[in-house]
C-alpha positions as CSV (number, residue, x, y, z in Angstrom):
1,S,-35.9,22.5,-4.7
2,E,-35.5,21.9,-0.9
3,A,-33.3,24.4,0.8
4,V,-31.9,21.9,3.2
5,S,-31.0,18.2,2.6
6,S,-29.6,15.9,5.1
7,C,-28.7,12.3,5.8
8,V,-27.5,10.4,8.8
9,L,-24.1,8.8,9.1
10,F,-22.1,7.0,11.8
11,D,-18.7,8.6,12.0
12,S,-15.9,6.2,12.7
13,A,-14.2,8.6,15.2
14,S,-17.4,9.4,17.2
15,L,-19.8,7.4,19.4
16,G,-23.0,8.3,17.8
17,P,-24.9,8.9,14.5
18,L,-23.8,12.0,12.6
19,S,-26.4,14.0,10.6
20,F,-24.6,15.8,7.8
21,V,-26.5,18.9,6.8
22,R,-26.0,20.9,3.6
23,G,-28.1,23.8,2.9
24,D,-28.7,27.6,3.0
25,P,-26.9,29.0,6.1
26,S,-29.6,31.7,6.4
27,L,-32.2,28.9,7.0
28,T,-30.1,26.7,9.3
29,N,-28.4,29.5,11.2
30,E,-25.2,27.5,10.9
31,P,-22.5,27.2,8.3
32,S,-23.0,24.9,5.4
33,G,-21.7,21.4,6.2
34,T,-22.4,21.6,10.0
35,A,-22.6,18.2,11.7
36,H,-25.3,17.5,14.3
37,V,-25.7,14.4,16.5
38,R,-29.3,13.1,16.6
39,P,-31.0,9.7,16.5
40,D,-31.4,7.8,13.2
41,M,-34.7,5.9,13.1
42,R,-34.5,5.0,9.4
43,A,-31.3,2.9,9.3
44,S,-32.1,-0.7,8.6
45,G,-31.3,-3.4,6.1
46,L,-28.4,-4.0,3.7
47,G,-29.0,-0.6,2.1
48,T,-27.6,1.2,5.1
49,V,-24.4,-0.9,5.8
50,P,-21.8,1.8,6.3
51,N,-18.7,1.9,4.1
52,T,-16.5,1.4,7.2
53,A,-17.7,-2.3,7.0
54,F,-15.1,-2.9,4.3
55,G,-12.6,-2.6,7.1
56,I,-13.3,-6.3,7.7
57,A,-12.2,-7.1,4.2
58,L,-9.2,-4.9,4.5
59,G,-8.1,-6.7,7.7
60,L,-8.5,-10.1,6.0
61,G,-6.6,-9.0,3.0
62,G,-3.8,-7.7,5.1
63,N,-3.5,-11.0,6.9
64,A,-3.5,-12.9,3.6
65,I,-0.5,-10.8,2.6
66,L,1.1,-11.5,6.0
67,W,0.7,-15.3,5.8
68,R,1.9,-15.4,2.2
69,T,5.0,-13.4,3.2
70,A,5.6,-15.9,6.1
71,S,5.2,-18.8,3.7
72,E,7.8,-17.4,1.3
73,A,10.4,-16.5,4.1
74,R,13.4,-18.9,4.1
75,F,13.7,-19.0,7.8
76,L,10.0,-20.0,8.3
77,D,8.1,-23.1,7.1
78,V,4.6,-22.0,8.1
79,G,1.7,-20.0,6.6
80,R,0.6,-21.9,3.5
81,S,-2.6,-23.3,5.0
82,A,-3.3,-20.1,6.9
83,N,-2.7,-18.1,3.7
84,W,-5.3,-20.2,1.9
85,I,-7.9,-20.0,4.7
86,V,-7.6,-16.2,5.3
87,W,-7.5,-15.5,1.5
88,V,-10.7,-17.5,0.9
89,V,-12.5,-15.9,3.8
90,G,-11.3,-12.5,2.7
91,C,-12.7,-13.1,-0.9
92,V,-16.1,-14.2,0.6
93,A,-16.2,-11.1,2.8
94,W,-15.3,-8.8,-0.1
95,V,-18.0,-10.3,-2.3
96,F,-20.6,-9.9,0.5
97,F,-19.7,-6.3,1.3
98,A,-19.5,-5.4,-2.4
99,G,-23.1,-6.8,-2.8
100,C,-24.1,-4.6,0.2
101,L,-22.6,-1.6,-1.6
102,L,-24.5,-2.3,-4.8
103,V,-27.7,-2.7,-2.8
104,K,-27.1,0.6,-1.0
105,M,-26.4,2.4,-4.3
106,W,-29.6,1.0,-5.8
107,T,-32.0,1.3,-2.9
108,N,-30.5,4.1,-0.8
109,C,-28.4,6.2,-3.2
110,D,-28.7,9.3,-1.0
111,F,-27.0,7.5,1.8
112,A,-24.1,6.5,-0.4
113,L,-23.8,10.0,-1.8
114,C,-23.8,11.5,1.6
115,E,-21.0,9.2,2.7
116,W,-18.9,10.4,-0.3
117,L,-19.6,14.1,0.5
118,H,-18.7,13.7,4.1
119,P,-15.3,15.2,4.9
120,T,-14.1,12.1,6.7
121,R,-16.3,9.2,5.7
122,C,-15.5,9.7,2.0
123,Y,-12.0,8.1,2.6
124,F,-13.6,4.7,3.5
125,S,-15.0,4.7,-0.1
126,F,-11.4,3.7,-1.1
127,A,-11.8,0.5,0.9
128,P,-13.4,-1.7,-1.9
129,H,-10.6,-1.4,-4.4
130,L,-8.0,-1.4,-1.6
131,A,-9.3,-4.7,-0.2
132,L,-9.4,-6.2,-3.7
133,T,-5.8,-5.1,-4.4
134,M,-4.7,-6.7,-1.1
135,L,-6.4,-9.9,-1.9
136,A,-4.7,-10.0,-5.3
137,I,-1.3,-9.5,-3.6
138,G,-2.0,-12.1,-0.9
139,S,-3.3,-14.8,-3.1
140,P,-1.6,-18.2,-2.5
141,Q,1.6,-18.7,-4.4
142,S,0.4,-21.8,-6.1
143,L,-2.2,-19.8,-7.9
144,D,0.1,-17.1,-9.3
145,E,0.1,-18.4,-12.9
146,A,-3.5,-19.3,-13.0
147,L,-4.6,-15.9,-11.6
148,R,-2.2,-13.8,-13.5
149,P,-4.8,-12.4,-16.0
150,L,-7.2,-11.8,-13.2
151,R,-4.6,-10.1,-11.0
152,T,-3.6,-7.9,-13.9
153,A,-7.3,-6.9,-14.4
154,V,-7.5,-6.1,-10.7
155,F,-4.4,-3.9,-11.0
156,L,-5.9,-2.0,-13.9
157,A,-9.3,-1.6,-12.2
158,G,-7.5,-0.5,-8.9
159,L,-5.3,2.0,-10.7
160,L,-8.3,3.5,-12.5
161,A,-10.4,3.7,-9.2
162,Q,-7.4,5.1,-7.2
163,S,-6.6,7.7,-9.8
164,L,-10.1,9.0,-10.2
165,A,-10.9,9.1,-6.5
166,C,-7.5,10.7,-5.6
167,V,-8.0,13.5,-8.2
168,L,-11.3,14.3,-6.5
169,V,-10.1,13.9,-3.0
170,Y,-6.8,15.7,-3.4
171,A,-8.6,18.6,-4.9
172,R,-10.6,18.8,-1.6
173,W,-7.3,18.9,0.2
174,L,-6.6,22.2,-1.5
175,F,-10.0,23.8,-1.4
176,S,-13.0,22.4,0.4
177,P,-16.1,24.2,1.7
178,V,-17.0,21.6,4.3
179,D,-13.8,21.2,6.4
180,G,-12.4,18.6,4.0
181,D,-9.2,20.5,3.3
182,L,-5.7,19.3,4.3
183,G,-5.7,21.7,7.3
184,H,-8.5,19.5,8.9
185,A,-6.7,16.2,8.1
186,S,-7.3,13.2,10.3
187,P,-6.0,9.5,10.1
188,P,-8.8,8.4,7.6
189,Y,-7.2,10.7,5.1
190,L,-4.4,8.2,4.8
191,L,-6.6,5.6,3.2
192,S,-6.3,7.7,0.0
193,T,-2.5,7.3,0.1
194,V,-2.0,3.6,1.0
195,G,-3.5,2.5,-2.4
196,W,-0.4,3.8,-4.3
197,P,2.2,1.6,-2.5
198,L,-0.3,-1.4,-2.7
199,L,-0.5,-1.0,-6.4
200,C,3.2,-0.7,-6.6
201,V,3.6,-4.0,-4.8
202,L,1.0,-5.7,-7.0
203,S,2.7,-4.4,-10.2
204,Q,6.1,-5.8,-8.9
205,A,4.5,-9.2,-8.2
206,L,3.1,-9.2,-11.7
207,H,6.5,-8.0,-13.2
208,L,4.7,-5.4,-15.2
209,E,7.9,-3.4,-15.7
210,R,9.1,-6.2,-17.9
211,R,5.9,-7.2,-19.5
212,W,4.9,-3.6,-20.4
213,D,8.5,-2.2,-20.7
214,L,7.4,0.6,-18.4
215,D,8.5,1.3,-14.9
216,V,5.0,1.0,-13.4
217,P,6.1,0.4,-9.8
218,S,8.0,3.7,-9.6
219,L,5.0,5.5,-11.2
220,C,2.8,4.2,-8.4
221,F,5.2,4.7,-5.6
222,G,5.8,8.4,-6.2
223,P,2.3,9.8,-5.6
224,G,1.9,7.7,-2.4
225,A,5.1,8.8,-0.8
226,A,4.6,12.5,-1.6
227,W,0.9,12.8,-0.5
228,Y,1.5,10.6,2.6
229,S,4.2,12.9,3.7
230,L,2.0,16.0,3.4
231,A,-0.9,14.3,5.2
232,F,1.2,12.8,8.0
233,V,2.8,16.1,8.9
234,T,-0.6,17.9,8.9
235,I,-2.2,15.2,11.0
236,V,0.6,15.3,13.6
237,Q,0.5,19.1,13.8
238,T,-3.2,19.6,14.1
239,M,-4.5,16.5,15.9
240,H,-4.2,18.1,19.4
241,S,-6.2,21.2,18.3
242,R,-8.9,19.8,16.0
243,R,-10.0,17.0,18.3
244,R,-11.5,15.1,15.4
245,T,-9.9,11.8,16.5
246,H,-10.1,10.5,20.1
247,K,-7.0,9.4,21.9
248,G,-6.4,5.7,21.4
249,A,-9.0,5.4,18.6
250,P,-8.4,2.5,16.2
251,V,-8.2,4.8,13.2
252,L,-4.9,6.2,14.6
253,F,-3.2,3.0,13.5
254,L,-3.9,3.9,9.9
255,I,-0.8,6.2,10.3
256,I,1.5,3.2,10.1
257,A,-0.2,1.4,7.1
258,P,1.3,3.4,4.2
259,P,5.0,3.3,5.4
260,S,4.7,-0.4,6.2
261,V,3.6,-1.1,2.6
262,M,6.2,1.3,1.3
263,A,8.9,-0.8,3.1
264,V,7.8,-3.9,1.3
265,A,7.8,-2.0,-2.0
266,L,11.3,-0.7,-1.4
267,D,12.5,-4.2,-0.6
268,N,11.1,-5.4,-4.0
269,F,13.1,-2.5,-5.6
270,N,16.3,-4.2,-4.3
271,A,16.8,-1.4,-1.8
272,S,17.1,-3.2,1.6
273,G,18.7,-0.2,3.3
274,P,15.8,2.3,2.6
275,S,13.3,-0.5,3.2
276,T,14.8,-1.1,6.7
277,A,14.8,2.6,7.4
278,V,11.1,3.1,6.5
279,F,10.2,0.0,8.5
280,G,12.1,1.5,11.5
281,F,10.0,4.7,11.2
282,A,6.7,2.6,11.0
283,F,7.7,0.4,14.0
284,F,8.6,3.4,16.2
285,T,5.4,5.2,15.2
286,A,3.5,2.0,16.3
287,L,5.2,2.2,19.7
288,V,4.0,5.8,20.0
289,L,0.5,4.8,19.1
290,A,0.6,1.9,21.6
291,R,1.6,4.4,24.3
292,L,-1.5,6.4,23.6
293,G,-3.6,3.4,25.0
294,P,-5.6,1.7,22.3
295,K,-9.3,1.2,23.1
296,L,-10.2,-2.4,22.9
297,L,-13.3,-2.6,25.2
298,A,-15.3,0.5,24.2
299,R,-18.5,0.0,22.4
300,P,-17.9,0.2,18.6
301,S,-19.6,3.2,17.0
302,T,-20.0,1.5,13.6
303,L,-19.4,-1.8,11.8
304,G,-15.7,-2.4,11.2
305,Y,-14.6,0.0,13.9
306,Y,-12.0,-2.2,15.5
307,W,-10.8,-3.7,12.2
308,A,-8.7,-0.5,11.8
309,Y,-6.2,-2.2,14.1
310,V,-5.8,-5.3,11.9
311,F,-4.7,-4.1,8.4
312,P,-2.0,-1.7,9.6
313,L,-0.5,-4.2,12.1
314,A,-0.5,-6.9,9.5
315,A,1.3,-4.7,7.0
316,L,3.8,-3.8,9.7
317,A,4.4,-7.5,10.4
318,S,4.8,-8.3,6.7
319,A,7.5,-5.5,6.4
320,G,9.1,-6.9,9.5
321,L,9.4,-10.4,8.0
322,R,11.1,-8.8,4.9
323,V,13.6,-7.0,7.1
324,A,14.3,-10.1,9.1
325,E,14.9,-12.1,5.9
326,N,17.4,-9.6,4.6
327,N,19.2,-9.3,8.0
328,G,22.9,-10.2,7.6
329,K,22.9,-9.7,3.8
330,P,25.0,-6.9,2.2
331,A,23.0,-3.7,1.6
332,R,21.4,-3.5,-1.8
333,V,20.9,0.0,-3.1
334,S,20.4,-0.6,-6.8
335,F,17.1,0.6,-8.2
336,E,17.7,-0.8,-11.7
337,S,14.8,-2.9,-12.7
338,S,14.1,-2.3,-16.4
339,P,15.1,-5.0,-18.9
340,L,17.2,-2.5,-20.8
341,Q,19.3,-1.6,-17.8
342,E,19.7,-5.3,-16.9
343,R,20.9,-6.1,-20.4
344,K,23.5,-3.2,-20.2
345,K,24.6,-4.4,-16.8
346,M,25.1,-8.0,-18.0
347,S,26.9,-7.0,-21.2
348,S,29.3,-4.8,-19.2
349,V,30.0,-7.7,-16.8
350,A,30.6,-10.1,-19.7
351,L,33.1,-7.8,-21.4
352,Q,35.2,-6.8,-18.4
353,P,37.0,-10.2,-17.9
354,D,38.2,-10.3,-21.6
355,E,39.4,-6.7,-21.5
356,W,41.2,-7.4,-18.2
357,C,42.9,-10.5,-19.7
358,V,44.1,-8.6,-22.8
359,E,45.6,-5.9,-20.6
360,R,47.5,-8.4,-18.5
361,C,48.8,-10.2,-21.5
362,R,50.0,-6.9,-23.0
363,S,51.8,-5.8,-19.9
364,S,53.4,-9.2,-19.0
365,P,57.1,-9.7,-19.9
366,G,57.9,-11.8,-22.9
367,A,54.4,-11.6,-24.4
368,S,54.9,-11.2,-28.2
369,S,51.2,-11.4,-29.2
370,P,48.4,-9.2,-27.9
371,S,45.7,-11.8,-28.5
372,P,45.5,-14.3,-25.6
373,P,43.0,-17.2,-25.7
374,R,39.5,-16.0,-24.9
375,P,37.6,-17.6,-22.1
376,S,35.0,-20.2,-23.2
377,S,32.1,-18.4,-21.5
378,P,31.4,-14.9,-20.3
379,S,31.3,-16.0,-16.7
380,S,34.9,-17.4,-16.9
381,F,37.3,-14.9,-15.4
382,A,40.4,-17.2,-15.8
383,C,43.4,-15.6,-17.6
384,P,46.5,-17.5,-18.7
385,S,49.5,-17.0,-16.4
386,T,52.9,-15.8,-17.5
387,S,54.6,-19.2,-16.9
388,S,52.1,-21.1,-19.1
389,R,52.5,-18.6,-21.9
390,S,56.3,-19.0,-21.7
391,H,56.0,-22.7,-21.8
392,E,53.7,-22.5,-24.9
393,A,56.2,-20.3,-26.6
């Protein structure tokens, strides 16, 4: 029954190891959850690989989605080979870091637990299922049918992990004893929100709304949009006073990741107007972040430090390709995607031409019969003219 327990971490927003102390305030003379900077002489081996290392797999997954989007764009004929290369390398990286995570949980469970309890580093615990979801979205198009069962399993596993982790983390946003509440929000908080639009895009790619007869994409899109809005406003309002993130730090670019993925999801909803609007917001925010002076030459404080630039910018580029592909098309604002709604829409379109023909035949002079010849197919909108009916009479 030790009164004080501690473990040493590397915080992604600082330049040194962070010792996270939890214990009796009367013995430490400081509040519970106080952070101290001091050397770590025990960190060695795969059991101490920080969870920020999964940022490498996130970056590769984001680029896999980017190159797949480029290969599917009508105005481009590039990306297929790059999509294969980046996707394979990303899968290898994910397997390696997942193995490191298992080793850490087996040999150094206290370190993994301390990462989860940390008010900022806990959000990098979302990275494993986020990277796996991105690799499922960015898989080569030629493997869609072969990987459909595996991608569906990835969606279910990602949805379960995202739901359980968010229930715990969002509860901290409301009440947290160690500065983990929403009032102390920083850009890593947004890693908990980007999983929802990623799951939305994956469910759209798998057509789960038709296969399961349930609007799964909308169910995944809603929580991400709502919680991102809360976190974004808090981060912008408190960043200058909290000083938890340095100016120009790579984690600042996590701000543009959720809206970029949301723009892609909205485009899949057949809503090109809202998709372009959200992309415009993400693009302008990226310009603001670029004005802050990104740090590219500073010594990284932890593994995967600079990979925070890669995934958000790749997501922004993917959304930009979608917007460019839809440029010049008429705005689409229909959110109807369920099979029932589509059947109703098709049936109404099929009946309108016949009803229109009947009305014209009734109102035309010299028409003695209200039953004109019906078109041969629902798509035929031709109606007999008045002269042809008089000749037939």
